[in-house]
N, C-alpha and C positions, 0 to 999 in steps of 0.2 A: 504493500500500500504506500509506503514511504517513497519507493522508487517511482510509482505512478504519479504521486503528487509532485515530486521533483521534476519529472518529465513534463507534466502539465504546466508547471510554472515556467519552465524554460521555453516551451512553445509559446506561451502567452507573452513572455518577454520579447521573443523574436518577432512576434506579430506587432507588438507595440513599437519596437525599433523600426520595423519596416514602415509602419504608418507615419512615424515621425519623420522618416526620410522622405516620404512622399509629400508631406506637408512642407518640408524644407524646400523641396524642388519647386513646388507650386508658388512658394513665396519669392522665388528668384525670377524676376520679370524677364531677365535676359536669357534664361535657360531655354534651350531648344527642346521642344516637346515633340520631336519626330519619333514616330513609333518604329521606324526602320533602323535596324542596328547599323552603326557605323564601324569604321576600322578599329576605333578604340574599344567599342563594346565587344567586338569579336576577339580582340587580343586579350582583353580582361577575362572573357569566358574561357579562352584557351588556357590561361594561367590557372583559372579555377578548376579546370579539368585535371591539370597536373596535381593541384592541391588535393583534389578528391582521390586521385590515384594513390598518392602517398598515404592518404587517410585509410583507404581500404586495405592496402598492404600492411600498414601499421597495426590496424585493429586485428587483422588476421594473425600476425606474428604475436601480438599481445595475447590473443585468445589461446593460442597454442602454449605459450609460455606460462600463462596464468592458470589454465584449466586442464592442462595435460594430466595432472595428477588426479583429475576426477574420472579418468577412464578406468575401465575394469582391469583387474590384474590378469595375469596369464590365464588362458583357458584351462579348465579343469576336466576336460573330456578329450577323447581321442580325436574326434572330428573338429574340435575347437581350433586347432592350429591351422587347418585348411581354411576354416571360416575367417579367421583373423587375417591370414595372408591375402585372401581375396579382397577383404575389406581395405587393407592398407595399400594394396596395389591400385585399387579403384580410387582411393583418396589421392595417391600420388599422381595418377593420370589427371584427375579432375583439377588438382591444384596447379599442376604444370600447365595445362591448357588454359586455366583461368588466368594465371600470371602472364602468359604470352599474349593472349587475346585482349585482356584488359589494357595492357601496356600499349599494344598497337592501336586499340580503339581510341584511347585518350591522346596518344601521340598524333594520330592522323586527324583527330578533331582539332588539334592546335595547328598542325602543319598546313592543312588545307582549309583553314578558316577563311571566311569571306573577306576579300580585300577589294578596294575600289579599283576598277580597271582590270581585274583578273576574272577570267571566265573559266568555269569548270569544263574539263574535257570529258565528253560523254562517250562511253563505250556501249554499243548495242549488246555485245556479248564478248566473252573471252573464254574459249573452250579450255585452254590450259588451266586458268584459274579455277573454273568450275569443276574440272576434273580433280584438281588437287584438293579443293575443300570438300569434295564429295567422297573421294576414294579413301582418304585418310580416316575420317570418322567411321566409314563403313568397316574398314579393316580393324580399327581399334575396338569398336563396339561389338563386332562379330566375335573377336577374340575373347572379350570379356563375357559375352553371352554364352559362348560355347564352354568356357572355363566354369562359369557359374552353373550351367546345366550339368556339367560333369560333377562338380562339387555337390550340387543339390541331389543328384542321383545317388551318389555314394552315401550322403547323410541320410537320405530317406529310404535306404535299402533295409527295410525292417524284415528280418527273417528269424528263424529259430536256430541258426547255426551257433556253435560255441556255448550251448546250454545257457541261454540268457535267463536272468531273473525276471519273472513276470510280475508287474506291479500295476494296479489300477489307481488312477487319480480321479477322485470324484469331486466335482465342483458344485457349490451351491452358494447362494447369497447368505453370508459372506465369509465362507470358510472352505478349507480343503480337508478331505479325508483320503487316506491311503489304504489300499487293500492288497495283501500279499496272498499268493496261492497256497501257502502252507507247505507241508512236507512233499506233496506231489507237484508243487509249482504250477498248479492248474487252477485258474479262477472259476468259481461256481457261477452259474447263470444268475443274472440280476435284471430287474426291471423296476422302473419307478412306480409302477402300479402295485408292486408288492411291498412298498414301504409301509412299515407298521411301527409308528413311533411308540405306541404303548408297549410293544414287545421289544423295543430297542433295535429293531431291524431298520436302521436309518438309511441303508443303501439299497434296500429292496432285493436282498438275496433270496433266491428260490430255495426254501428249506427242504424241498423234495429232491434237490440235486445233491448227490453224494459228494461232488467236488467242492461244494460250498461248506461242508462241515469243518474242514481244517483251514478255511480262509481266516486271515488275521487282519483285523481292522484297527488302525491306529491314527493318531493325530500328529505324529512326528515321523518324517520320512527318513529311514536309514538305508544306505546303499553301500555295498561292498566295493572297495577300490579294485580296479582291474577286471571286473566282471561286467559283461554286457547286460544292460537293463532295457527290457521292452516295456514301454508304458502304454497302457490302454486307458483312454480318457473319456469320461462321461460328464454330462451336466444335468442337473436336476431342473433348472428353471430357465435361465437366460444364457446368452452367449458369453462364455468366459474364455480366457486364454492362459494356458499354463506356461509361465515364463520363468526359466531358470537361467538367469543372466551369466553366472559364472561358468555354466556348462555350454553356453551358446545354444540354448535349446528353447524352442517356443512352438506351441501347437494349440490351435483353437479347441475348446471343449464345446460341442454343439449338442443341444437337447435333442434326444431321439436317435442319436447315432454314436458310434464309438470311433474316435480318432486315435492315431498311434504315433509314437515317436520313440526312437531308440538311441542310446549313447552308452559309452563306457567311461565311467569316472576314472581319472588318472591321478588325482591329488586328494589325499585325505584332508579332513577338516583341520587336524592338528598341523599338517604340513603347510596348508594354505595360511594358517595363522602366523607362520614364520616367514612368509613371503615379504620382502622389504616394502613393496607397495602397500600391502595390507597392513603391515606394522605402522607405516607412516599414516595411513588413513585412520586407523584406530587411535593413534596418538592425537591427530588433529581433531577427530570427533570427540574424544574424551576431554580435550582441552575446552572445547565449546560447551560441553555438558557440565564441566566443573564450574565454568563461569556462570552458567544459568542456575546451577544448584546454589552457588554462593549468593545469587540474587533472590533466592527463595522460590524459584520456579520448580514445580514438582515434576516427577517422572524424568529425571535427568541423572539416573544412576550410570556408573561406568559401563561402557558397551564393549562386548566381546564379539569378534567376527564369527559369523555362521553363514553357511550357504542358505539360500532362501528360495522358496517357491512363491512367485507372485502371480497375481491376475493382471494381465496386460490389456484387458478390455474394460471400458467404463461400464460396469455392470450394476451400478446403483450408488446410493449415498455413502455406503461404507466400503466402496471399492478399494480405497487407498489402504485399508487395513486388512485386506484379504491376502494372507500369507501363511506359509507353513515352514517351519524349520527343517533343514536338510542336514543330516550328519553322514559324512562319508568316512568309513572306517575299514579296518582290515577285515578279511573274510572271517577270521576267527572271532573278532569282536562282533561282527554282524550276526554270525550264527548263534553266538551266546545270547545276544539281545533278542533275536527272533524266538529262541527257545523259551525265553521268559514271558512271552506274550501269550495271551489266552486266545483260543480259536473261536470261530463263530458258533460252533456247537457248544462250547463251554460258556459263552456269554449270552446267547440268545435262545438257542434250542434247548432250554431247560425250563423248569417251573419258574414262575414269576418270583417266588420267594428265594430262588437260588441265583437269580441273574447277577452278573458282574460285568464290568466294562473295563476296557483298556484306556478310556478317555481320561485325560489328565484332570479334568474337572471333578470326575468321580473319585479319583485318587485323593484329591485335595479334600473332598467332603469326608472321606473315610478317615483321613489323618485328623481333621478337625474334631470328628466325633470321638476318636480315640483320646485326643487330648482333653476333651471335655469330661470323659469318664474318669480319666486319671485325676 
């Protein structure tokens, strides 16, 4: 809001100065009021073009220097390196072309400015120039498109090779739920029409499907490092988008259908916390939080890096807070954690008096009740 008010004030000041300039001009009786630009006007506009060129180059360099640290750290998935390479090559080409074309545009605007007695030379056509400025973009863009299609095909090659871990991501306003296939690594059938809140069947699993019995439903996503993970995504209500920025992964979650994405995590959470870029980001973030905490602003406890699953579609008023923690760990740590979780059969397919849940909120309630009894 402060930035908007500052910008508004600057715009109003500029308008005021412009109006005062016009008043000053009208007050000069000897001032020529010719609407046709003369040589002096064209020369001044040429200089302004050079000034603007310096400005856009300067703001570009400043932005890179100032905000480069805001970029994501190294990719934490196998395909992430290819994704980043394609992005940086595209950036390099864009900025190279922008630098050359903007320099020529502004230079020619000054060099061939209007001057009294000088007439512009008119070309009906120039086959050589037209060939050059057509064939070069065609070759460059065709190369980028073919490279992009090749990269996209590799990333989207979702198959059952290498014994992938099968995980379902279930989206609803405004939270995520993850479901593992259990011991058999096969997800049971599910449908939103089978959702039974009273019986804690929040994902609509088919209780008659034997494959659903050992499914594990959790609110924190754990992934084993070095093992391929095939994600199957559903949405209960509106269009969501499962976005895992550190893994360079994103896929829409569409009501009424199952979408898929696959990747192999390569960096554990603990390893990423030691990454110099992440260490610097945590340090800067906690410095800001410490300052706010000193001012008495709540919810500014020290922050620790974690991978995160976000929603990248504006799905409602609490969209900004729709996220789930992701923990990447060794295969042994993952198997140990998974063995500690209760299955769908143990949590839902039991009598109401025996129901239990893996959800963190329920665990917190149980701890509170235990403390009260003590």
